[in-house]
N, C-alpha and C positions, 0 to 999 in steps of 0.2 A: 504494500500500500504506500502511495506517495503522499507525503505531507505537502502542504502548500507553502512550506518554508524554503526559501532559496538558500542554498549552501554557499555558493560563490558565484561571482560574475567576472568575466574577462572582457575587457573593453578596448583592446589595442587595435582591432581591425577598424579601418576607416571606410569600408564599404560592406554591403550585405554579405552574409555568410551563405555559401553554397551548400556546404555539408560539414559534419563533424564525425570523428571516428576515434574510439578508444583503442589503444594499442598497448603492448607490453614488451616491445623489442628490447633486447639487451639488458633485461632486468629492470628497466625503467618503466614506470607506469605513467603513460602520457595520453593526452588528448591532442589530436591533430585537427585543425580547422582550415578550411579553404574559403577564400572570398572571391567575389566576382572580379576583383582587381588583379587576380592571378597570383595572389600571395597565399602561402601556407604558413601556419604558425604551429609550433610544438609547445605544449603546455604540460607542466608538472602540476598535478592537482593540489599540491601542498604550497605552491608559490603563487603570488599575485601577478607576476609578470611572465611573459612567454620565455621559454628557454632559448628558442631561436626562430629564425624566419627564413623562408625560401621564396624567392621570386620565381614562380614556375613558368609563367608566360606573360607576354605583354598584352595580348588581346584578352577581352573579357572571358573569364573562366565560367562556364555555365554548368559544369559537372565536376565533381571531385570525389575520389574514392581511394581508400587505403586498404591494402590486403591485410587480413587478420593475422596471418602467420608468416608471410613473406614480406620483407621490408621493401615494398614497392608502393608507389603512388601513381594513380592515373588521373589525368585531368582532361576535360573536354571543353571545346569552344564553339561558340556560335559561328566562328570562322571556319568551321568544317574540318577539324582535326582532333585527334587524340594524342596525348603525350604520356609516355610511361617513364617514370623516373625512380631512382633509388632514394633513400631517405637523406642522402647527402646532396641531392639536387642534380645529380648527373643524369642526363637524358639517355635512356636505354633504347627508345624507339619513338618515332612519330608516324602516325597512321593518317593518311589523307584519302585513300581510295579503298573501295571494296575489292575483295579478291577476284581474280579471273582475268582472262585475256583482255577484255575491254572494261575492266573495273571502273565503275563510275565513282565520282567523288562522294564521300560520305556526307550525310546531312549535318545540319547544325546539331551538335551533341547536346542532349537534354538530360541524360541520366547514365550512370555507371554503376556496375555491381561486380565485385570480385567473388568468385566461388570461394567458400570458406576453407577448403582443403587443397584445392588444385590451383595451378597457375593458369587460370581461365578468367577472362574478363568479358562481361556482357555490356554492350553499349546500345542505348536507344537514342534516336535522333528525331528530327522533325520530318524525316522521310519515313516511309512505311516499313523500315527494316529494323530488326534487332540483330546486331552483329556479335559474334563470339570470336574472341581472339585468344590464342594460346601461343606458347613458345614454340 
């Protein structure tokens, strides 16, 4: 049961939050948040300020996801691309097109979901496709 008492509030983002995700990588208990400005922040729940900040992309970020067990971040943009990064901010892949010989450009990304146990990412967009991506 949830009480209506707020435990803590983090206020460093300067634009609206796209998504948040709890993680426990490397023995740290953190909350990650991504904002439409393309910024991701790492939070320790015991501290009032963010631990660190990543500038993920320059175009507006419309979707943000963090894998529960693998230290990877996915971001999506209205500018029709997906970006996969590690937690240090190093880009692992940028996806702009659907698979196939004449793969068309992906739509404006609206949602992302990582499979809880596998390296598998589902992406939804403003086109009628749900795309699955794996290593």
